[in-house]
PALO-495262 format. One record per residue (C-alpha): residue number from 1; residue in three letters; x negated, y negated, z negated. Coordinates in Angstrom, 3 decimals, padded with zeros to 6 digits. Example, Ala and Ser with C-alpha at 12.3 -4.5 7.8 and 13.67 -1.06 7.14 Angstrom:
residues 2
+-----+-----+----------+----------+----------+
|   k |   r |     east |    north |       up |
+-----+-----+----------+----------+----------+
|   1 | Ala | -012.300 |  004.500 | -007.800 |
|   2 | Ser | -013.670 |  001.060 | -007.140 |
+-----+-----+----------+----------+----------+
END
This chain:
residues 246
+-----+-----+----------+----------+----------+
|   k |   r |     east |    north |       up |
+-----+-----+----------+----------+----------+
|   1 | Met |  013.222 | -012.182 |  013.906 |
|   2 | Ser |  010.027 | -010.328 |  013.238 |
|   3 | Phe |  007.760 | -010.238 |  009.613 |
|   4 | Ser |  004.862 | -009.251 |  008.075 |
|   5 | Val |  003.881 | -006.717 |  005.884 |
|   6 | Leu |  000.620 | -007.725 |  003.751 |
|   7 | Met | -001.648 | -004.284 |  002.266 |
|   8 | Tyr | -003.310 | -005.098 | -000.943 |
|   9 | His | -006.178 | -002.339 | -002.943 |
|  10 | Glu | -008.151 | -003.901 | -005.786 |
|  11 | Ile | -008.346 | -007.802 | -007.084 |
|  12 | Arg | -011.011 | -008.168 | -008.963 |
|  13 | Lys | -011.779 | -012.041 | -010.535 |
|  14 | Glu | -013.973 | -013.985 | -009.181 |
|  15 | Gln | -016.297 | -013.315 | -011.929 |
|  16 | Glu | -016.617 | -009.516 | -012.290 |
|  17 | Phe | -016.339 | -009.200 | -007.815 |
|  18 | Asn | -019.508 | -008.466 | -006.220 |
|  19 | Pro | -019.266 | -007.493 | -003.178 |
|  20 | Glu | -023.036 | -005.805 | -002.593 |
|  21 | His | -021.575 | -003.881 | -004.965 |
|  22 | Pro | -019.755 | -000.326 | -003.921 |
|  23 | Ser | -016.825 |  000.368 | -006.101 |
|  24 | Tyr | -016.946 |  004.405 | -006.205 |
|  25 | Ile | -013.072 |  005.794 | -006.932 |
|  26 | Asp | -012.265 |  007.469 | -010.089 |
|  27 | Val | -009.372 |  009.954 | -009.052 |
|  28 | Lys | -008.214 |  012.968 | -010.568 |
|  29 | Gln | -008.071 |  015.072 | -007.212 |
|  30 | Asp | -012.002 |  016.485 | -006.807 |
|  31 | Tyr | -012.676 |  013.059 | -004.358 |
|  32 | Asp | -015.298 |  010.897 | -004.390 |
|  33 | Asp | -015.455 |  008.424 | -002.362 |
|  34 | Ile | -016.209 |  004.527 | -002.349 |
|  35 | Leu | -013.340 |  001.614 | -002.074 |
|  36 | Pro | -015.162 | -000.893 |  000.579 |
|  37 | Ser | -015.295 | -004.219 | -000.608 |
|  38 | Pro | -012.768 | -005.878 |  002.632 |
|  39 | Leu | -010.165 | -004.144 |  000.566 |
|  40 | Phe | -010.429 | -006.348 | -002.649 |
|  41 | Val | -008.806 | -009.393 | -002.765 |
|  42 | Thr | -009.514 | -011.714 | -005.435 |
|  43 | Leu | -007.648 | -012.508 | -008.490 |
|  44 | Glu | -007.635 | -016.135 | -007.349 |
|  45 | His | -006.399 | -016.073 | -004.261 |
|  46 | Phe | -003.793 | -013.343 | -004.513 |
|  47 | Glu | -002.278 | -015.406 | -007.466 |
|  48 | Glu | -002.775 | -018.762 | -005.122 |
|  49 | Gln | -001.079 | -016.348 | -001.950 |
|  50 | Met |  001.864 | -015.349 | -004.817 |
|  51 | Thr |  002.436 | -019.253 | -005.530 |
|  52 | Tyr |  001.685 | -020.053 | -001.804 |
|  53 | Leu |  005.218 | -017.506 | -001.135 |
|  54 | His |  007.376 | -018.478 | -003.703 |
|  55 | Glu |  006.825 | -022.607 | -003.227 |
|  56 | Gln |  007.688 | -021.657 |  000.356 |
|  57 | Asn |  010.843 | -020.046 | -000.337 |
|  58 | Tyr |  009.256 | -016.417 |  001.186 |
|  59 | His |  012.285 | -014.042 |  000.890 |
|  60 | Ile |  010.507 | -010.566 | -000.647 |
|  61 | Leu |  011.376 | -007.635 |  001.229 |
|  62 | Thr |  012.416 | -004.158 | -000.045 |
|  63 | Leu |  012.297 | -000.815 |  002.080 |
|  64 | Ala |  016.250 | -000.779 |  002.278 |
|  65 | Glu |  015.881 | -003.992 |  003.381 |
|  66 | Val |  013.251 | -002.749 |  006.577 |
|  67 | Lys |  015.102 | -000.258 |  007.058 |
|  68 | Asp |  018.713 | -001.692 |  007.437 |
|  69 | Tyr |  016.570 | -004.153 |  009.591 |
|  70 | Tyr |  015.682 | -001.392 |  011.796 |
|  71 | Arg |  019.568 | -000.258 |  011.673 |
|  72 | Gly |  020.740 | -004.358 |  013.669 |
|  73 | Lys |  020.506 | -006.153 |  010.102 |
|  74 | Glu |  019.392 | -009.674 |  009.973 |
|  75 | Ile |  016.585 | -010.824 |  007.828 |
|  76 | Pro |  016.229 | -014.438 |  006.449 |
|  77 | Glu |  013.631 | -015.868 |  008.846 |
|  78 | Lys |  010.278 | -015.620 |  006.579 |
|  79 | Ser |  010.146 | -012.345 |  005.664 |
|  80 | Val |  007.670 | -010.174 |  003.825 |
|  81 | Leu |  006.283 | -007.106 |  002.649 |
|  82 | Leu |  004.385 | -006.662 | -000.564 |
|  83 | Thr |  002.616 | -003.055 | -000.461 |
|  84 | Phe | -000.773 | -001.613 | -002.323 |
|  85 | Asp | -001.855 |  001.729 | -001.851 |
|  86 | Asp | -003.928 |  003.978 | -003.593 |
|  87 | Cys | -002.538 |  002.858 | -006.946 |
|  88 | Phe | -005.372 |  001.366 | -009.159 |
|  89 | Gln | -005.630 | -000.203 | -012.184 |
|  90 | Ser | -006.039 | -003.902 | -011.521 |
|  91 | Val | -002.173 | -003.318 | -009.560 |
|  92 | Lys | -000.435 | -003.411 | -013.399 |
|  93 | Glu | -003.174 | -005.499 | -014.262 |
|  94 | Tyr | -003.591 | -008.448 | -012.187 |
|  95 | Ala | -000.514 | -007.715 | -009.915 |
|  96 | Tyr |  001.987 | -007.109 | -011.771 |
|  97 | Pro |  002.418 | -010.434 | -014.121 |
|  98 | Ile |  001.914 | -012.326 | -011.158 |
|  99 | Leu |  005.192 | -010.475 | -009.440 |
| 100 | Lys |  007.106 | -010.208 | -011.977 |
| 101 | Lys |  006.842 | -014.426 | -012.596 |
| 102 | Tyr |  007.999 | -015.131 | -009.294 |
| 103 | Asp |  010.496 | -012.158 | -009.436 |
| 104 | Phe |  008.847 | -010.974 | -006.672 |
| 105 | His |  009.691 | -007.092 | -005.265 |
| 106 | Ala |  006.577 | -004.563 | -004.082 |
| 107 | Val |  005.277 | -001.079 | -002.900 |
| 108 | Ala |  002.799 |  001.169 | -003.909 |
| 109 | Phe |  002.030 |  004.261 | -001.776 |
| 110 | Val |  001.206 |  007.070 | -004.343 |
| 111 | Val | -001.052 |  009.755 | -003.476 |
| 112 | Thr |  000.077 |  011.722 | -006.320 |
| 113 | Ser | -003.062 |  014.421 | -006.860 |
| 114 | Trp | -004.943 |  011.002 | -006.805 |
| 115 | Leu | -003.238 |  010.227 | -010.630 |
| 116 | Gln | -004.677 |  010.353 | -014.072 |
| 117 | Asp | -003.694 |  012.287 | -017.151 |
| 118 | Thr | -004.136 |  010.110 | -019.290 |
| 119 | Ala | -004.183 |  006.090 | -019.327 |
| 120 | Thr | -007.766 |  004.479 | -019.791 |
| 121 | Glu | -009.197 |  000.895 | -020.643 |
| 122 | Phe | -008.972 | -001.115 | -017.265 |
| 123 | Asn | -012.782 | -001.069 | -015.998 |
| 124 | Pro | -013.526 | -003.899 | -013.649 |
| 125 | Glu | -016.895 | -001.126 | -012.452 |
| 126 | Lys | -014.600 |  001.554 | -010.964 |
| 127 | Ser | -011.689 |  001.844 | -008.677 |
| 128 | Val | -009.543 |  004.347 | -011.262 |
| 129 | Cys | -006.441 |  005.553 | -010.760 |
| 130 | Met | -002.990 |  004.828 | -013.027 |
| 131 | Thr | -001.025 |  007.546 | -014.590 |
| 132 | Lys |  002.706 |  008.294 | -013.574 |
| 133 | Thr |  003.204 |  006.557 | -017.453 |
| 134 | Asp |  001.714 |  003.284 | -015.881 |
| 135 | Leu |  003.727 |  003.725 | -012.441 |
| 136 | Thr |  007.242 |  004.006 | -014.779 |
| 137 | Asp |  006.389 |  000.768 | -017.126 |
| 138 | Ile |  005.111 | -000.894 | -013.729 |
| 139 | Ser |  008.679 | -000.207 | -012.110 |
| 140 | Asp |  010.879 | -002.693 | -012.344 |
| 141 | Val |  008.459 | -004.634 | -010.072 |
| 142 | Phe |  007.293 | -001.439 | -008.055 |
| 143 | Glu |  009.501 |  000.868 | -005.680 |
| 144 | Tyr |  007.234 |  004.257 | -004.752 |
| 145 | Ala |  006.490 |  005.847 | -001.252 |
| 146 | Asn |  004.853 |  008.907 | -000.116 |
| 147 | His |  000.560 |  008.034 |  000.726 |
| 148 | Thr |  000.121 |  011.917 |  000.946 |
| 149 | His | -000.508 |  014.604 | -002.436 |
| 150 | Ser | -003.710 |  015.389 | -001.448 |
| 151 | Phe | -004.518 |  014.673 |  001.680 |
| 152 | His | -006.347 |  011.061 |  001.864 |
| 153 | Gln | -009.505 |  012.654 |  002.099 |
| 154 | Arg | -012.103 |  010.793 |  004.533 |
| 155 | Thr | -013.271 |  014.247 |  006.909 |
| 156 | Asn | -015.363 |  012.453 |  009.383 |
| 157 | Ala | -014.804 |  008.041 |  010.427 |
| 158 | Glu | -012.123 |  008.853 |  012.593 |
| 159 | Thr | -010.600 |  011.334 |  011.175 |
| 160 | Ser | -008.205 |  012.307 |  008.027 |
| 161 | Met | -007.636 |  015.545 |  006.514 |
| 162 | Met | -004.399 |  014.687 |  006.784 |
| 163 | Met | -005.055 |  015.566 |  010.716 |
| 164 | Glu | -006.902 |  018.266 |  010.326 |
| 165 | Ala | -004.205 |  020.014 |  008.485 |
| 166 | Ser | -001.892 |  022.051 |  010.174 |
| 167 | Asp |  002.033 |  021.086 |  010.189 |
| 168 | Glu |  003.322 |  023.733 |  007.554 |
| 169 | Glu |  000.509 |  022.131 |  004.728 |
| 170 | Phe |  001.161 |  018.727 |  006.433 |
| 171 | Ser |  005.233 |  018.995 |  005.399 |
| 172 | Gln |  004.097 |  021.011 |  002.347 |
| 173 | Asp |  001.868 |  017.939 |  000.777 |
| 174 | Leu |  004.778 |  015.679 |  001.932 |
| 175 | Asp |  006.878 |  017.644 | -000.549 |
| 176 | Thr |  004.892 |  017.530 | -003.234 |
| 177 | Cys |  004.361 |  013.845 | -003.381 |
| 178 | Asn |  008.119 |  013.610 | -003.065 |
| 179 | Glu |  008.471 |  015.077 | -006.044 |
| 180 | Phe |  006.836 |  011.864 | -007.820 |
| 181 | Val |  008.172 |  009.273 | -005.862 |
| 182 | Glu |  011.754 |  007.504 | -005.795 |
| 183 | Val |  011.453 |  006.910 | -002.196 |
| 184 | Lys |  011.292 |  009.780 |  000.494 |
| 185 | Asp |  011.417 |  008.494 |  003.956 |
| 186 | Val |  008.609 |  005.820 |  004.218 |
| 187 | Phe |  005.145 |  006.915 |  004.415 |
| 188 | Ala |  001.744 |  005.113 |  004.804 |
| 189 | Tyr | -000.880 |  006.971 |  006.961 |
| 190 | Pro | -004.142 |  007.671 |  005.172 |
| 191 | Phe | -006.868 |  005.057 |  006.201 |
| 192 | Gly | -004.344 |  004.346 |  008.903 |
| 193 | Leu | -005.482 |  007.355 |  010.909 |
| 194 | Phe | -003.204 |  009.661 |  012.568 |
| 195 | Asn | -001.932 |  011.655 |  015.553 |
| 196 | Asp |  001.247 |  012.194 |  017.577 |
| 197 | Arg |  001.354 |  015.458 |  016.030 |
| 198 | Asn |  001.407 |  014.068 |  012.641 |
| 199 | Val |  004.088 |  011.469 |  013.631 |
| 200 | Ser |  006.370 |  013.923 |  015.000 |
| 201 | Leu |  006.407 |  016.139 |  011.819 |
| 202 | Leu |  007.192 |  012.990 |  010.171 |
| 203 | Arg |  010.094 |  012.274 |  012.344 |
| 204 | Glu |  010.927 |  015.727 |  011.915 |
| 205 | Lys |  011.139 |  015.932 |  008.183 |
| 206 | Gly |  013.200 |  012.408 |  008.321 |
| 207 | Val |  010.853 |  010.150 |  007.622 |
| 208 | Ile |  012.285 |  006.629 |  009.075 |
| 209 | Leu |  009.353 |  003.725 |  007.987 |
| 210 | Ala |  005.340 |  004.759 |  009.003 |
| 211 | Phe |  002.646 |  002.256 |  007.944 |
| 212 | Thr | -000.299 |  001.587 |  009.658 |
| 213 | Thr | -003.360 | -000.410 |  008.886 |
| 214 | Glu | -002.893 | -002.136 |  012.252 |
| 215 | Thr | -003.005 | -005.999 |  012.105 |
| 216 | Gly |  000.093 | -008.433 |  013.370 |
| 217 | Lys |  004.116 | -008.645 |  013.022 |
| 218 | Asn |  006.777 | -006.266 |  013.266 |
| 219 | Asp |  010.341 | -006.652 |  015.498 |
| 220 | Arg |  012.601 | -004.289 |  016.510 |
| 221 | Gln |  010.289 | -003.636 |  019.486 |
| 222 | Thr |  007.851 | -002.104 |  016.712 |
| 223 | Glu |  008.010 |  001.463 |  016.652 |
| 224 | Pro |  009.376 |  001.837 |  012.696 |
| 225 | Leu |  006.948 |  005.251 |  012.533 |
| 226 | His |  003.725 |  002.927 |  013.708 |
| 227 | Leu |  004.507 |  000.080 |  011.851 |
| 228 | Lys |  001.736 | -002.855 |  010.932 |
| 229 | Arg |  000.110 | -004.523 |  008.559 |
| 230 | Asn | -002.152 | -006.965 |  007.065 |
| 231 | Val | -004.844 | -006.400 |  005.329 |
| 232 | Ile | -005.835 | -009.507 |  003.070 |
| 233 | Pro | -009.686 | -008.998 |  002.028 |
| 234 | Tyr | -011.863 | -010.483 | -000.747 |
| 235 | Phe | -012.916 | -013.256 |  001.621 |
| 236 | Ile | -010.018 | -014.518 |  003.468 |
| 237 | Asn | -008.537 | -018.609 |  002.254 |
| 238 | Leu | -005.267 | -019.735 |  001.764 |
| 239 | Asp | -004.857 | -021.596 |  005.694 |
| 240 | Ala | -005.781 | -017.914 |  006.860 |
| 241 | Phe | -003.434 | -016.191 |  004.953 |
| 242 | Lys | -000.045 | -018.887 |  005.763 |
| 243 | Lys | -001.947 | -017.692 |  009.820 |
| 244 | Ile | -000.708 | -014.396 |  008.876 |
| 245 | Val |  003.018 | -014.643 |  007.045 |
| 246 | Gln |  004.068 | -017.875 |  009.248 |
+-----+-----+----------+----------+----------+
END
């Protein structure tokens, strides 16, 4: 038995989205970056994808079920884990109502230093982070896990701040994020980047599951600290989506 993990970041209506227009992130931490267009999905495609999962009777996993799977418990044949990274406004604006409509469950990986202090009106021109209150408002659908407190920053194309931090710094950062997130033993690597030292520290800290950005399905032969996730980009059609989850 295997399962797919789907990864989303930002959602936009087709009329709002221009893949040639850079989307600058707006987060509390002093960090400037641009969210690449393949990390967007259109609202129309997202709703189509969730409708397909619902109509085809897919089982939407919780993190507890994934943990139990790696302890030997079975999962339903058609199982999918839905994940959202970074907690941008569109998750509440667009994803939440659709997920709630179908009684779906999802995971959001939180960069706690990115969460804004004050809620603002949804702005499709920028990738604006939500507040802690926003996350509480949608917690009947979402569970929250660790995506670092302040180490979600690139230092170059192949390295993140997390990778350059000492073990002590990384450990402290994990603890800070875990003061807020409910699920404290699950982690998502920023940008999908990590090294062996990071993995060893996560294991020492009691982390059970850690998610990469490597594509493919997961089974019991998959290392639980190297779990695969499939980015669902704006240009994917429903047939391509079906191949990822089937």
